[in-house]
C-alpha positions in Angstrom: -12.3 43.3 69.6 -15.1 42.0 67.4 -15.0 38.7 69.3 -15.2 40.5 72.6 -18.3 42.4 71.4 -19.9 39.1 70.3 -19.3 37.6 73.7 -20.6 40.7 75.4 -23.7 40.6 73.2 -24.3 36.9 74.0 -24.0 37.6 77.7 -26.4 40.6 77.5 -29.1 38.5 75.7 -28.5 35.7 78.2 -29.1 38.2 81.0 -32.3 39.3 79.4 -33.4 35.7 79.0 -32.7 35.1 82.7 -34.6 38.3 83.7 -37.6 37.0 81.7 -37.5 33.7 83.4 -37.2 35.3 86.8 -40.1 37.7 86.1 -42.4 34.8 84.9 -41.5 32.6 87.8 -42.2 35.4 90.4 -45.5 36.1 88.6 -46.5 32.5 88.6 -45.7 32.0 92.3 -47.4 35.2 93.4 -50.5 34.7 91.4 -50.8 31.0 92.3 -50.4 31.9 96.0 -52.9 34.7 95.7 -55.5 32.5 94.1 -55.0 29.8 96.7 -55.3 32.3 99.5 -58.5 33.8 98.1 -60.2 30.5 97.7 -59.1 28.8 100.9 -58.7 31.7 103.4 -60.7 34.4 101.7 -57.6 36.7 102.0 -54.9 37.9 99.6 -51.4 39.2 99.4 -51.4 42.9 98.7 -48.1 42.8 96.8 -49.4 40.0 94.6 -51.8 42.4 93.1 -49.3 45.0 92.0 -46.0 43.3 91.4 -47.2 40.9 88.6 -48.5 44.0 86.7 -45.1 45.6 87.0 -43.3 42.4 86.0 -45.6 42.1 83.0 -44.4 45.5 81.8 -40.8 44.3 82.1 -41.6 41.1 80.3 -43.3 43.0 77.5 -40.4 45.4 76.9 -37.6 42.8 77.4 -39.5 40.3 75.2 -39.7 43.0 72.5 -35.9 43.5 72.6 -35.3 39.7 72.2 -37.9 39.4 69.5 -36.4 42.3 67.5 -32.9 40.7 67.7 -34.2 37.3 66.7 -36.6 38.7 64.1 -39.5 36.8 65.6 -42.0 39.6 65.5 -45.1 38.8 63.4 -44.4 39.7 59.8 -47.0 40.2 57.2 -45.0 39.8 54.1 -47.7 39.2 51.5 -46.7 42.4 49.7 -43.0 42.0 50.2 -42.8 38.7 48.4 -44.3 40.3 45.3 -41.8 43.1 45.1 -38.6 43.2 43.1 -35.3 42.9 44.8 -34.9 46.7 44.9 -38.4 47.0 46.3 -37.6 44.5 49.0 -34.4 46.4 49.9 -36.3 49.7 50.1 -39.0 48.2 52.4 -36.4 46.5 54.6 -34.4 49.8 54.9 -37.6 51.7 55.7 -38.6 49.1 58.3 -35.2 49.6 60.0 -35.5 53.4 59.8 -39.0 53.2 61.4 -37.8 51.0 64.2 -35.0 53.5 64.8 -37.4 56.4 65.0 -39.9 54.4 67.2 -37.0 53.5 69.5 -36.0 57.1 69.7 -39.6 58.1 70.5 -39.7 55.5 73.3 -36.4 56.8 74.7 -37.4 60.4 74.4 -40.9 59.9 75.8 -39.5 58.0 78.8 -37.0 60.8 79.4 -39.9 63.4 79.3 -41.8 61.3 81.9 -38.8 60.6 84.1 -39.3 63.5 86.5 -43.0 62.5 87.0 -42.3 58.8 87.3 -39.4 59.5 89.8 -41.7 61.0 92.4 -44.8 59.0 91.6 -44.9 56.0 94.0 -46.8 52.8 93.5 -49.8 52.5 95.9 -48.9 49.2 97.6 -45.2 48.7 97.3 -44.3 52.4 97.5 -41.6 52.2 94.9 -40.8 54.8 92.4 -42.5 54.2 89.1 -39.2 54.8 87.3 -38.3 51.2 88.5 -41.3 50.0 86.6 -41.2 52.0 83.4 -37.5 52.6 83.3 -37.1 49.4 81.4 -38.3 51.5 78.4 -35.0 53.3 78.5 -33.2 50.0 77.8 -35.7 48.9 75.2 -35.7 52.2 73.3 -32.0 52.3 73.2 -31.7 48.6 72.1 -34.3 49.2 69.4 -32.3 52.1 68.1 -29.0 50.3 68.4 -30.2 47.1 66.6 -31.8 49.1 63.8 -28.7 51.3 63.4 -26.5 48.2 63.1 -28.9 46.8 60.5 -28.8 50.1 58.6 -25.0 50.1 58.6 -25.0 46.5 57.4 -27.4 47.5 54.7 -25.2 50.4 53.6 -22.2 48.1 53.5 -24.1 45.5 51.5 -24.0 42.9 54.2 -27.7 42.1 54.3 -28.5 38.7 52.9 -31.4 38.4 50.3 -33.1 35.9 52.7 -33.3 38.6 55.3 -35.3 40.9 53.0 -38.5 38.9 53.1 -37.9 36.7 56.1 -40.8 35.7 58.2 -41.1 34.4 61.7 -42.0 30.9 60.2 -38.7 30.8 58.3 -36.8 31.8 61.5 -38.3 29.0 63.4 -37.3 26.5 60.6 -33.8 27.8 60.7 -33.6 27.5 64.5 -34.8 23.9 64.3 -32.2 23.0 61.6 -29.4 24.7 63.6 -30.4 23.0 66.9 -30.6 19.6 65.1 -27.2 20.1 63.5 -25.7 21.0 67.0 -27.2 17.8 68.5 -25.7 15.7 65.7 -22.2 17.0 66.4 
C-alpha cells in the first residue's frame, strides 16, 4: 500500500511539473506572438492579454506546492542555527503548524469566494473565474496535507536533524549529489 502511495505521489508531482511546463510554454508563445503583432502589424491578440495573467496565477500556486514539497522556499535560518536541538524542533513544528493553518485559510477563503467566482466571467475569454482561482483549492489542500504529514512524522520521531535547519542551499547541494550518483550508476 505504501509503495502504491509513493507511486501515486510521484505521478501527481510529475503532473504538476507538466502543467507548469505547459503554462509557461503557452505564456511564452502568446506573449511572443503578441509582441510581434504589436510591432509589425500594430495589432494584438485579445486572448494574449488575459490568458497569460491567468496562467501566471496557476504557475504561482502550483510552484508553491512543488517548492513546499521539495523544501526550496527561501529560508532565513540565521536564528535557527543558533538554537538548541529542542529549540530547532519547536521552530520546525511551529513552521509546519503555521503552514497547515495558512493552507486552511487559503482553502476556506477560496470556498467563501466560490459563489462569487463561479458567476464572475473574465472580460475577454468569458470563462468563470473559478477556473482561474480554483487552483487555490488544490494548493490549500496540498499545503495542509504536506504539513500534516510532517507533523505526524515529527510526533513519531521520523524527522531527521538535518531537516530542522535545512536551507534551500543545502537542498540544492543534496540534489546535485543525488543526480551525480545516479549518473555514475
